[in-house]
RODO-2510 file (C-alpha; in nm, 4 decimals, decimal comma):
residues 409
     n   res          X          Y          Z
     1     g    10,9368    -8,4647    -9,3066
     2     p    10,6211    -8,6662    -9,3407
     3     a    10,2870    -8,4645    -9,3561
     4     v    10,0794    -8,4552    -9,0380
     5     k     9,6927    -8,4633    -9,0592
     6     f     9,4824    -8,2905    -8,7933
     7     v     9,1383    -8,4603    -8,7267
     8     p     8,8842    -8,2364    -8,5473
     9     t     8,7238    -8,3864    -8,2391
    10     l     8,3594    -8,3202    -8,1279
    11     s     8,2588    -8,2637    -7,7737
    12     p     8,0059    -8,5059    -7,6217
    13     s     7,7481    -8,2268    -7,5902
    14     c     7,7660    -8,1493    -7,9600
    15     v     7,7281    -8,5142    -8,0478
    16     l     7,4197    -8,5424    -7,8248
    17     a     7,2644    -8,2324    -7,9849
    18     d     7,3179    -8,3713    -8,3341
    19     m     7,1635    -8,7028    -8,2386
    20     l     6,8525    -8,5324    -8,0972
    21     a     6,8173    -8,3204    -8,4105
    22     l     6,8367    -8,6254    -8,6329
    23     s     6,5862    -8,8075    -8,4149
    24     a     6,3398    -8,5113    -8,4340
    25     c     6,3728    -8,4930    -8,8073
    26     s     6,2977    -8,8598    -8,8374
    27     k     5,9510    -8,8071    -8,6728
    28     e     5,6583    -8,6538    -8,8594
    29     a     5,5196    -8,3195    -8,7346
    30     p     5,1832    -8,3556    -8,5421
    31     t     4,8741    -8,2684    -8,7429
    32     l     4,5935    -8,0492    -8,5935
    33     p     4,2258    -8,1348    -8,6585
    34     p     4,0794    -7,9267    -8,9383
    35     e     3,8735    -7,6261    -8,8365
    36     p     3,4998    -7,6707    -8,8924
    37     p     3,3443    -7,4688    -9,1741
    38     s     3,2192    -7,1285    -9,0639
    39     p     2,8471    -7,0550    -9,0546
    40     i     2,7080    -6,8549    -9,3425
    41     l     2,4374    -6,5922    -9,3739
    42     d     2,1855    -6,6844    -9,6410
    43     g     1,8762    -6,4713    -9,6960
    44     g     1,8809    -6,3355    -9,3423
    45     q     1,9232    -6,6827    -9,1903
    46     l     2,2341    -6,7952    -9,0069
    47     r     2,3175    -7,1491    -9,1222
    48     y     2,5571    -7,3702    -8,9298
    49     p     2,7158    -7,6833    -9,0806
    50     a     2,6249    -8,0100    -8,9129
    51     e     2,8165    -8,1028    -8,5985
    52     h     2,9485    -7,7492    -8,5521
    53     p     3,0860    -7,7123    -8,1945
    54     q     2,8879    -7,3953    -8,1259
    55     l     2,5609    -7,5808    -8,1721
    56     k     2,6311    -7,7692    -7,8475
    57     l     2,6303    -7,4375    -7,6602
    58     i     2,2891    -7,3298    -7,7838
    59     e     1,9682    -7,4197    -7,6025
    60     v     1,6189    -7,3684    -7,7384
    61     a     1,2726    -7,3647    -7,5838
    62     p     0,9253    -7,3651    -7,7399
    63     a     0,7101    -7,0517    -7,7427
    64     e     0,3938    -7,1537    -7,5597
    65     q     0,0453    -7,0172    -7,6066
    66     v    -0,0515    -6,8040    -7,3084
    67     t    -0,3976    -6,7809    -7,1533
    68     t    -0,3119    -6,6705    -6,8027
    69     i    -0,0114    -6,4819    -6,6755
    70     p     0,1081    -6,5186    -6,3163
    71     a     0,1976    -6,1924    -6,1463
    72     q     0,3341    -6,1015    -5,8045
    73     l     0,2421    -5,7769    -5,6315
    74     p     0,3527    -5,6272    -5,2980
    75     a     0,0935    -5,6587    -5,0218
    76     k     0,0545    -5,5431    -4,6635
    77     l    -0,1833    -5,6472    -4,3850
    78     v    -0,3697    -5,3858    -4,1818
    79     w    -0,6613    -5,3887    -3,9413
    80     n    -1,0049    -5,4333    -4,0923
    81     e    -1,1354    -5,0780    -4,0587
    82     e    -1,4940    -5,1994    -4,0797
    83     r    -1,4311    -5,3839    -3,7529
    84     t    -1,2026    -5,1316    -3,5843
    85     q    -1,2697    -4,8490    -3,3394
    86     r    -1,0189    -4,5764    -3,2606
    87     i    -1,1064    -4,3792    -2,9506
    88     y    -1,0132    -4,0140    -2,8919
    89     p    -1,1159    -3,7894    -2,5993
    90     a    -1,4171    -3,5668    -2,6646
    91     f    -1,3490    -3,3453    -2,3617
    92     a    -1,0402    -3,2232    -2,1812
    93     g    -0,9622    -3,3941    -1,8552
    94     r    -0,7254    -3,5978    -1,6414
    95     v    -0,6970    -3,9775    -1,6538
    96     a    -0,8490    -4,1035    -1,3312
    97     a    -0,8467    -4,4785    -1,3980
    98     i    -0,7440    -4,7220    -1,6722
    99     r    -0,9676    -5,0287    -1,6959
   100     a    -0,8291    -5,2116    -2,0016
   101     d    -0,4937    -5,3001    -2,1512
   102     v    -0,3537    -5,4396    -2,4768
   103     g    -0,4700    -5,7917    -2,5521
   104     q    -0,7868    -5,7694    -2,3422
   105     p    -1,1081    -5,8847    -2,5126
   106     v    -1,3945    -5,6378    -2,4808
   107     e    -1,7663    -5,6211    -2,5538
   108     p    -1,9797    -5,3203    -2,6509
   109     g    -2,0036    -5,0987    -2,3423
   110     t    -1,6874    -5,2295    -2,1733
   111     v    -1,5249    -4,9436    -1,9806
   112     l    -1,1701    -4,8770    -2,0994
   113     a    -1,0823    -4,5699    -1,8892
   114     q    -1,2348    -4,2904    -1,6833
   115     l    -1,1433    -3,9213    -1,6932
   116     a    -1,2104    -3,6431    -1,4448
   117     s    -1,3294    -3,3711    -1,6812
   118     p    -1,4596    -3,0259    -1,5785
   119     d    -1,5527    -2,9671    -1,9422
   120     f    -1,7722    -3,2743    -1,9361
   121     a    -1,9262    -3,1452    -1,6133
   122     v    -2,0372    -2,8359    -1,8070
   123     a    -2,2122    -3,0620    -2,0558
   124     q    -2,3764    -3,2499    -1,7702
   125     a    -2,4888    -2,9225    -1,6150
   126     d    -2,6323    -2,8110    -1,9497
   127     a    -2,8361    -3,1310    -1,9628
   128     a    -2,9645    -3,0798    -1,6082
   129     k    -3,0582    -2,7163    -1,6774
   130     a    -3,2333    -2,8153    -1,9975
   131     e    -3,4444    -3,0635    -1,8040
   132     l    -3,5449    -2,7922    -1,5553
   133     d    -3,6279    -2,5551    -1,8415
   134     v    -3,8617    -2,8160    -1,9882
   135     s    -4,0398    -2,8549    -1,6557
   136     l    -4,0829    -2,4777    -1,6244
   137     a    -4,1975    -2,4424    -1,9871
   138     h    -4,4502    -2,7217    -1,9354
   139     k    -4,6024    -2,5490    -1,6323
   140     a    -4,6188    -2,2190    -1,8197
   141     l    -4,7905    -2,3885    -2,1122
   142     n    -5,0553    -2,5491    -1,8892
   143     r    -5,1260    -2,2147    -1,7218
   144     q    -5,1668    -2,0412    -2,0590
   145     r    -5,4071    -2,3105    -2,1765
   146     e    -5,6262    -2,2634    -1,8681
   147     l    -5,6296    -1,8849    -1,9078
   148     h    -5,7035    -1,9186    -2,2784
   149     q    -6,0008    -2,1423    -2,2074
   150     m    -6,1367    -1,8752    -1,9672
   151     g    -6,0810    -1,6093    -2,2332
   152     i    -5,8302    -1,4208    -2,0265
   153     v    -5,5295    -1,4477    -2,2656
   154     a    -5,5180    -1,4224    -2,6377
   155     t    -5,4437    -1,7087    -2,8712
   156     k    -5,1148    -1,5441    -2,9616
   157     e    -4,9863    -1,5803    -2,6052
   158     l    -5,0876    -1,9480    -2,5971
   159     e    -4,8987    -2,0138    -2,9199
   160     q    -4,5908    -1,8418    -2,7798
   161     a    -4,6004    -2,0681    -2,4713
   162     e    -4,6293    -2,3752    -2,6907
   163     a    -4,3261    -2,2618    -2,8924
   164     d    -4,1220    -2,2016    -2,5769
   165     h    -4,2136    -2,5482    -2,4520
   166     g    -4,1072    -2,7083    -2,7811
   167     r    -3,7714    -2,5298    -2,7830
   168     a    -3,7054    -2,6344    -2,4241
   169     r    -3,7797    -2,9977    -2,5031
   170     a    -3,5502    -2,9889    -2,8085
   171     e    -3,2649    -2,8438    -2,6055
   172     m    -3,3148    -3,1048    -2,3338
   173     t    -3,3070    -3,3839    -2,5911
   174     r    -2,9846    -3,2494    -2,7412
   175     a    -2,8060    -3,2019    -2,4084
   176     a    -2,9155    -3,5414    -2,2766
   177     a    -2,8063    -3,7199    -2,5933
   178     r    -2,4632    -3,5607    -2,5721
   179     t    -2,3989    -3,6771    -2,2180
   180     r    -2,5634    -4,0149    -2,2767
   181     l    -2,3210    -4,0739    -2,5610
   182     y    -2,0391    -4,0851    -2,3066
   183     g    -2,2218    -4,2920    -2,0477
   184     a    -2,3299    -4,0143    -1,8112
   185     g    -2,6528    -4,0052    -1,6142
   186     a    -2,8522    -3,7082    -1,4924
   187     q    -2,6105    -3,6204    -1,2120
   188     v    -2,3186    -3,3796    -1,2503
   189     n    -2,0068    -3,5733    -1,1403
   190     q    -1,7370    -3,4786    -1,3975
   191     q    -1,6761    -3,8529    -1,4638
   192     l    -1,6156    -3,9061    -1,8353
   193     t    -1,6314    -4,2754    -1,9229
   194     i    -1,4388    -4,4032    -2,2258
   195     s    -1,5876    -4,7332    -2,3416
   196     a    -1,5784    -4,9696    -2,6365
   197     s    -1,8656    -4,9774    -2,8778
   198     i    -1,7712    -5,2959    -3,0669
   199     r    -1,6696    -5,6490    -2,9796
   200     g    -1,3007    -5,7187    -3,0241
   201     v    -0,9598    -5,6935    -2,8643
   202     v    -0,7666    -5,3931    -2,7385
   203     v    -0,4649    -5,3729    -2,9711
   204     e    -0,3366    -5,0284    -2,8794
   205     r    -0,3276    -4,8125    -2,5651
   206     n    -0,1702    -4,4676    -2,5488
   207     l    -0,2474    -4,3101    -2,2125
   208     d    -0,1021    -4,3135    -1,8612
   209     p    -0,2523    -4,2629    -1,5162
   210     g    -0,2906    -3,8955    -1,4296
   211     q    -0,2213    -3,7804    -1,7853
   212     e    -0,3798    -3,4521    -1,8903
   213     l    -0,5704    -3,4745    -2,2173
   214     r    -0,7115    -3,2123    -2,4498
   215     p    -0,9001    -3,2752    -2,7743
   216     d    -0,6817    -3,0266    -2,9622
   217     q    -0,3788    -3,2490    -2,8914
   218     f    -0,5119    -3,5148    -3,1261
   219     g    -0,4890    -3,4977    -3,5028
   220     p    -0,4632    -3,7338    -3,7997
   221     a    -0,1021    -3,8226    -3,7113
   222     t    -0,1659    -3,8616    -3,3365
   223     p    -0,2245    -4,2134    -3,2026
   224     p    -0,5647    -4,2698    -3,0373
   225     l    -0,6133    -4,3418    -2,6697
   226     f    -0,7357    -4,6932    -2,7513
   227     t    -0,7712    -4,9037    -3,0637
   228     v    -1,0187    -5,1886    -3,0513
   229     t    -1,0504    -5,4301    -3,3421
   230     d    -1,1710    -5,7744    -3,4386
   231     p    -0,8446    -5,9505    -3,5337
   232     t    -1,0208    -6,2501    -3,6909
   233     s    -1,0522    -6,0493    -4,0124
   234     l    -0,7808    -5,8330    -4,1694
   235     w    -0,7462    -5,6144    -4,4757
   236     v    -0,4865    -5,6814    -4,7449
   237     l    -0,3671    -5,3680    -4,9249
   238     v    -0,2184    -5,4271    -5,2705
   239     d    -0,0444    -5,1790    -5,5016
   240     a    -0,1497    -5,3039    -5,8442
   241     r    -0,0326    -5,1939    -6,1863
   242     d    -0,3013    -5,0719    -6,4198
   243     a    -0,2613    -5,3927    -6,6245
   244     d    -0,3416    -5,5996    -6,3141
   245     v    -0,6689    -5,4300    -6,2235
   246     d    -0,8856    -5,6627    -6,4353
   247     a    -0,7612    -5,9579    -6,2309
   248     l    -0,8447    -5,7789    -5,9051
   249     r    -1,2109    -5,6960    -5,9454
   250     p    -1,4329    -5,6914    -5,6324
   251     g    -1,5459    -6,0425    -5,5527
   252     g    -1,2392    -6,2100    -5,7017
   253     t    -0,9828    -6,4000    -5,4975
   254     f    -0,6060    -6,4322    -5,4921
   255     t    -0,3386    -6,5966    -5,2777
   256     v    -0,1262    -6,4128    -5,0236
   257     r     0,2057    -6,5369    -4,8916
   258     l     0,3796    -6,3571    -4,6075
   259     a     0,7484    -6,3237    -4,5362
   260     a     0,6922    -6,4286    -4,1744
   261     l     0,4881    -6,7394    -4,2741
   262     p     0,6326    -6,8429    -4,6116
   263     d     0,4846    -7,1949    -4,6096
   264     l     0,1257    -7,0891    -4,5383
   265     p    -0,0791    -6,9502    -4,8282
   266     f    -0,3885    -6,7465    -4,7390
   267     e    -0,6851    -6,6721    -4,9630
   268     a    -0,8003    -6,3110    -4,9842
   269     r    -1,1191    -6,1797    -5,1415
   270     v    -1,1144    -5,8416    -5,3162
   271     s    -1,3583    -5,5972    -5,1572
   272     a    -1,2728    -5,2685    -5,3301
   273     a    -1,0452    -5,1185    -5,5972
   274     a    -0,9724    -4,7521    -5,6540
   275     d    -1,0805    -4,5769    -5,9735
   276     v    -0,7711    -4,3578    -5,9854
   277     i    -0,3988    -4,4222    -6,0299
   278     d    -0,1797    -4,2939    -5,7487
   279     p     0,0318    -4,0176    -5,9084
   280     g     0,3268    -4,0902    -5,6813
   281     t     0,3560    -4,4674    -5,7299
   282     r     0,1621    -4,5048    -6,0575
   283     t    -0,0321    -4,7910    -5,9018
   284     v    -0,3962    -4,8633    -5,8218
   285     k    -0,4917    -4,9233    -5,4595
   286     v    -0,6748    -5,2540    -5,4111
   287     r    -0,8251    -5,3774    -5,0852
   288     a    -0,9075    -5,7365    -4,9964
   289     v    -1,0248    -5,9231    -4,6865
   290     v    -0,8479    -6,2275    -4,5432
   291     a    -0,9894    -6,4491    -4,2685
   292     n    -0,7732    -6,4910    -3,9589
   293     p    -0,9623    -6,7246    -3,7244
   294     e    -0,6443    -6,8552    -3,5586
   295     r    -0,5026    -6,5023    -3,5287
   296     r    -0,1707    -6,6016    -3,6830
   297     l    -0,1722    -6,2961    -3,9051
   298     k    -0,0739    -5,9597    -3,7599
   299     a    -0,1285    -5,6077    -3,8831
   300     e     0,1623    -5,4495    -4,0742
   301     m     0,2924    -5,7872    -4,1962
   302     l     0,4441    -5,7656    -4,5445
   303     g     0,3845    -6,0249    -4,8132
   304     t     0,3198    -6,0966    -5,1783
   305     a    -0,0098    -6,1260    -5,3631
   306     f    -0,0124    -6,3915    -5,6376
   307     i    -0,2652    -6,3263    -5,9110
   308     e    -0,3488    -6,4764    -6,2511
   309     r    -0,4130    -6,2348    -6,5344
   310     t    -0,6012    -6,3510    -6,8419
   311     r    -0,4751    -6,2661    -7,1894
   312     q    -0,6410    -6,3249    -7,5250
   313     r    -0,3231    -6,3408    -7,7351
   314     g     0,0510    -6,3819    -7,7051
   315     v     0,3109    -6,6471    -7,6335
   316     v     0,5395    -6,7034    -7,3371
   317     v     0,9165    -6,7370    -7,3893
   318     p     1,2025    -6,7607    -7,1384
   319     a     1,3303    -6,4243    -7,0231
   320     g     1,6804    -6,5185    -7,1439
   321     a     1,5501    -6,5442    -7,5001
   322     v     1,4682    -6,1724    -7,5236
   323     t     1,7436    -5,9179    -7,5843
   324     l     1,7175    -5,5418    -7,5915
   325     r     1,8778    -5,3326    -7,8653
   326     g     1,8081    -4,9660    -7,8130
   327     t     1,4349    -4,9558    -7,7519
   328     e     1,3553    -5,2723    -7,9483
   329     h     1,3226    -5,6295    -7,8266
   330     w     1,4677    -5,9135    -8,0338
   331     v     1,4731    -6,2926    -8,0218
   332     v     1,6523    -6,5588    -8,2262
   333     v     1,4299    -6,8348    -8,3653
   334     q     1,5560    -7,1764    -8,4685
   335     v     1,3844    -7,2356    -8,8018
   336     k     1,5258    -7,5883    -8,8205
   337     p     1,8281    -7,7579    -8,6637
   338     g     2,1334    -7,5443    -8,7323
   339     v     1,9367    -7,2617    -8,8997
   340     f     1,8532    -6,9416    -8,7076
   341     e     1,6955    -6,6063    -8,7825
   342     r     1,6455    -6,2853    -8,5877
   343     r     1,2984    -6,1523    -8,5061
   344     r     1,1920    -5,8151    -8,3699
   345     v     0,9136    -5,8724    -8,1183
   346     e     0,6626    -5,6789    -7,9118
   347     t     0,6433    -5,7613    -7,5421
   348     a     0,3534    -5,7179    -7,3042
   349     d     0,4639    -5,8569    -6,9690
   350     e     0,8272    -5,8838    -6,8687
   351     g     0,8921    -6,1024    -6,5681
   352     a     1,2079    -6,2317    -6,4067
   353     r     1,1698    -6,5769    -6,5675
   354     e     0,9206    -6,5368    -6,8504
   355     v     0,8244    -6,2728    -7,1021
   356     v     0,4955    -6,2468    -7,2886
   357     v     0,5503    -6,1755    -7,6588
   358     t     0,2493    -6,0451    -7,8506
   359     s     0,4015    -6,0339    -8,2019
   360     g     0,6999    -6,1754    -8,3882
   361     v     0,6826    -6,5327    -8,2605
   362     k     0,4129    -6,7959    -8,3147
   363     p     0,3106    -7,0695    -8,0715
   364     g     0,5302    -7,3765    -8,1071
   365     e     0,8293    -7,2001    -8,2635
   366     m     1,1636    -7,2730    -8,1002
   367     v     1,3431    -6,9709    -7,9601
   368     v     1,7032    -6,9661    -7,8424
   369     s     1,7014    -6,9444    -7,4631
   370     e     2,0747    -6,9741    -7,3907
   371     n     2,3714    -6,8065    -7,5667
   372     t     2,1502    -6,5778    -7,7710
   373     l     2,4306    -6,3212    -7,7735
   374     l     2,6657    -6,5754    -7,9319
   375     l     2,4350    -6,6017    -8,2328
   376     l     2,3835    -6,2278    -8,2540
   377     r     2,7613    -6,1845    -8,2582
   378     q     2,7869    -6,4306    -8,5451
   379     f     2,5223    -6,2354    -8,7360
   380     r     2,7205    -5,9168    -8,6826
   381     l     3,0612    -6,0609    -8,7754
   382     i     2,9359    -6,2136    -9,1003
   383     e     2,7548    -5,8940    -9,1967
   384     q     3,0640    -5,6882    -9,1266
   385     d     3,2808    -5,9292    -9,3277
   386     n     3,0352    -5,9170    -9,6180
   387     a     3,0400    -5,5366    -9,6056
   388     v     3,4215    -5,5289    -9,6220
   389     h     3,4436    -5,7679    -9,9193
   390     a     3,1463    -5,6255   -10,1079
   391     p     3,2277    -5,4865   -10,4565
   392     a     3,2765    -5,1124   -10,4776
   393     g     2,9425    -4,9320   -10,4877
   394     a     2,7453    -5,2373   -10,3757
   395     a     2,4996    -5,1823   -10,0918
   396     s     2,6069    -5,3511    -9,7742
   397     a     2,3692    -5,5152    -9,5301
   398     p     2,3150    -5,3192    -9,2091
   399     a     2,5154    -5,4565    -8,9232
   400     a     2,3198    -5,5866    -8,6286
   401     t     2,5060    -5,4305    -8,3426
   402     a     2,5343    -5,6777    -8,0617
   403     s     2,5276    -5,4248    -7,7849
   404     d     2,2440    -5,6459    -7,6752
   405     g     2,2003    -5,7347    -7,3154
   406     k     2,0125    -6,0215    -7,1611
   407     h     1,6589    -5,9269    -7,0814
   408     g     1,6200    -5,8032    -6,7299
   409     s     1,9936    -5,7659    -6,6638
***
């Protein structure tokens, strides 16, 4: 019979796949932008080609000549001890009356409290007896003088009477001064008066009615019965580093800002500075006086002392420009646009925002302040690549390990 031809048929899905393949082949493959040339290391300088993308990530700042360095030190306000009186009991006794309270203004001689004190009565009695002894010694002395003039007694006996009279007068003076110090008269009444001896305000009271008091109860850590002070003048205590002492000489001034009054600066004048470094804190104790006429400042307020230290040499760079490798500080300097080199530097003052560099950078040079680690990594990668491809036996440049951290982090 006649020959039969079989023609293969394609499914619609296969036809669609072939059409898409032909269409894809008819289009050109997309082309990617060429990668920029890599930076090179030439004579210790990292050189970037113009318009390199990494250059947009790098920020530089000028190294500025420094004459003064701002510094911040912790400060605390306390009572002015030259205008403060802390009162402790001189004799044992019981509180009979309290005449003053906290916040009360007082004058010299103002009675603060009264104690019934048998011990003070003994002192009063001693004063009274001493006065009687003087009277008796005076009569004996006059009698001896009369007898000596008549030739009845010897000169030796007259001299003895004069000595007894002198001793009696001295004892009377001592006993009277002791009782007079606490406001007592000649009578023996056991009333011990506690009074202020300066003008000021009562800022502390630590006794209750009927309380029994003994002098041996009070020590350096025991609060006084009363504290009287003039609050219009306070002390500022500053813990200064040894490098800050020159800026805090007696007679100099600085600004104090307090956490409780952040918008109000106060001027303090240095009155004294210690000649020894505290072994515990490694700081020097500095004392200043601040005026407080409106009494807005309170003792035990905490604040910050702002001082200006003078330096003869050095430049200031941003803190982000300085990196630490081991025990050495390094910066990256932009020699010209796109050209950078590493510098080892010596630092003097390291603050949160600025660092004083005393060697390695000159005034006016541009230091990298942002993405310093990016450049250090490029230095390291190129040095490592050069070491790998160096001819056998050739000395390779030491790699600059970039285990560097931002200064102050």
